[in-house]
C-alpha positions as CSV (number, residue, x, y, z in Angstrom):
1,M,20.3,32.0,9.1
2,A,18.9,35.3,10.3
3,V,20.0,38.2,12.4
4,L,17.6,38.6,15.5
5,E,16.5,41.7,17.1
6,I,18.6,42.3,20.3
7,L,16.4,43.6,23.1
8,H,17.7,46.7,24.9
9,H,17.3,47.7,28.5
10,P,14.7,48.5,30.1
11,D,12.8,45.9,28.0
12,P,11.1,43.8,30.8
13,R,11.9,40.5,28.8
14,L,15.5,40.9,29.8
15,R,14.4,40.3,33.5
16,I,12.9,37.0,32.7
17,K,14.6,33.9,34.3
18,A,15.0,31.5,31.3
19,R,13.6,27.9,31.3
20,P,15.9,24.8,30.9
21,V,16.2,23.3,27.3
22,V,14.7,20.0,27.0
23,D,14.4,19.6,23.2
24,F,17.7,19.6,21.3
25,G,15.8,19.2,17.9
26,P,15.9,21.2,14.5
27,S,14.3,24.3,16.0
28,L,17.0,24.6,18.7
29,Q,19.7,24.1,16.1
30,K,18.3,26.9,13.9
31,L,18.1,29.3,17.0
32,I,21.8,28.6,17.8
33,D,22.8,29.4,14.2
34,D,20.7,32.5,14.3
35,M,22.1,33.6,17.6
36,F,25.7,33.2,16.4
37,E,24.9,35.2,13.3
38,T,23.3,37.9,15.6
39,M,26.3,38.0,17.9
40,Y,28.8,38.3,15.1
41,A,26.8,41.0,13.4
42,A,26.5,43.1,16.5
43,P,29.5,42.5,17.1
44,G,29.7,40.9,20.5
45,V,31.6,38.2,22.5
46,G,28.4,36.5,23.8
47,L,24.6,36.4,23.5
48,A,22.0,34.8,25.6
49,A,18.7,33.7,24.3
50,T,16.8,36.0,26.7
51,Q,18.5,39.1,24.8
52,V,16.7,38.1,21.7
53,G,13.4,37.4,23.5
54,I,13.7,33.6,23.9
55,D,12.9,32.1,27.2
56,Q,15.4,29.3,27.2
57,R,18.8,28.6,29.0
58,I,21.0,29.0,25.8
59,A,24.0,31.2,25.3
60,V,26.5,31.4,22.5
61,M,29.9,33.0,22.8
62,D,33.2,33.5,21.1
63,A,35.9,34.7,23.3
64,G,38.8,33.4,21.1
65,A,42.2,34.9,21.7
66,E,44.0,36.9,19.1
67,G,41.1,37.0,16.7
68,K,41.0,33.2,16.3
69,P,37.4,31.9,16.1
70,D,36.4,29.8,19.1
71,P,32.5,29.5,19.0
72,Q,30.9,27.9,22.1
73,V,27.4,26.8,22.9
74,L,26.3,26.8,26.4
75,I,22.9,25.0,27.2
76,N,21.6,24.9,30.7
77,P,25.0,26.1,32.1
78,V,25.9,25.8,35.7
79,I,29.0,27.2,37.4
80,V,30.2,24.6,39.8
81,E,33.4,26.3,41.0
82,A,34.7,29.9,40.9
83,S,37.8,31.6,42.2
84,D,40.0,34.6,42.0
85,K,37.5,37.5,42.0
86,Q,38.7,40.6,40.1
87,E,37.3,43.9,38.9
88,M,36.7,43.8,35.1
89,E,35.4,46.2,32.5
90,E,32.2,45.0,31.1
91,G,29.6,46.1,28.4
92,C,26.5,44.5,27.0
93,L,24.7,44.4,23.7
94,S,21.4,45.0,25.6
95,V,22.9,48.1,27.2
96,P,24.7,49.6,24.1
97,D,27.5,52.2,24.1
98,V,28.2,52.0,27.9
99,A,30.7,50.1,30.0
100,D,31.7,50.0,33.6
101,K,33.7,47.9,36.0
102,V,32.1,45.0,37.9
103,Q,33.4,42.2,40.2
104,R,33.7,38.8,38.4
105,Y,35.5,35.6,39.1
106,N,38.7,35.2,36.8
107,K,38.5,31.3,37.0
108,L,35.6,29.0,36.6
109,K,34.5,25.4,36.3
110,L,31.3,25.0,34.2
111,K,29.0,22.2,33.4
112,A,26.8,22.4,30.4
113,F,25.3,20.9,27.4
114,D,26.6,21.2,23.7
115,R,24.1,22.0,21.0
116,N,23.5,18.2,20.4
117,G,22.6,17.7,24.0
118,S,26.0,16.0,25.2
119,P,27.0,17.2,28.5
120,Y,30.5,18.6,28.9
121,E,32.6,20.2,31.8
122,V,35.2,22.9,31.2
123,E,37.6,25.0,33.1
124,V,38.1,28.6,31.9
125,E,39.7,31.8,32.9
126,G,40.0,35.5,31.8
127,L,37.6,36.8,29.2
128,R,35.9,33.5,28.7
129,A,35.1,33.2,32.4
130,Q,33.9,36.8,32.5
131,A,31.6,36.0,29.3
132,I,30.1,33.0,30.9
133,Q,29.2,34.8,34.1
134,H,27.7,37.6,32.0
135,E,25.6,35.3,29.9
136,I,24.4,33.1,32.8
137,D,23.4,36.3,34.6
138,H,21.2,37.1,31.5
139,L,19.6,33.7,31.7
140,D,18.8,34.5,35.4
141,G,17.2,37.8,34.5
142,K,20.1,40.1,35.5
143,L,22.3,42.7,33.7
144,Y,25.8,43.7,34.5
145,I,24.5,47.2,35.6
146,D,22.7,45.5,38.5
147,Y,26.1,45.1,40.1
148,L,26.8,48.9,39.9
149,S,26.1,51.5,42.6
150,S,22.7,53.3,42.2
151,L,24.6,56.4,41.1
152,K,26.5,54.6,38.4
153,R,23.4,52.8,37.3
154,E,21.4,56.1,37.1
155,R,24.1,57.7,35.0
156,I,24.0,54.8,32.6
157,L,20.1,54.9,32.4
158,K,20.3,58.6,31.7
159,K,22.6,58.1,28.9
160,L,20.4,55.4,27.4
161,R,17.3,57.6,27.7
162,K,19.0,60.3,25.8
163,Q,20.3,57.8,23.1
164,A,16.5,56.5,22.8
165,A,15.2,60.1,22.5
166,R,17.6,61.0,19.8
167,A,16.8,57.9,17.9
168,A,13.1,58.6,18.0
């Protein structure tokens, strides 16, 4: 397994709409393992393939409660029902060290494929529902900051530019 490089905003690859997965072979299995290792090392709750420069509809997440591991693989995920919209605090591995509140559904019904290509359907709520929406946004080329007002978004971008200048 390997820790992959996480792309940071404003990398244009974060804006690519990912292609559906059609091959569930060994290269996909290695990518999923590497994505989990990358997510845990970051550390994060979820990671979409587009965040590591891979143009496929794959996300991994672990939103287990009370520190109990609960790894999940979402391949070609589709939200089929959503309800109970709420304001939730959100951050992102591709927009490091900043967070803000966005509107997300608190309850979801999701269809996806597991790592072996078996379809599944699940109903989730809370952090897990929020993480799924966040990761699907990545697969659609969106970032959580796209939901913020232009003033808030500019404040975040200014902070990111300062961080980049300090790092250089």
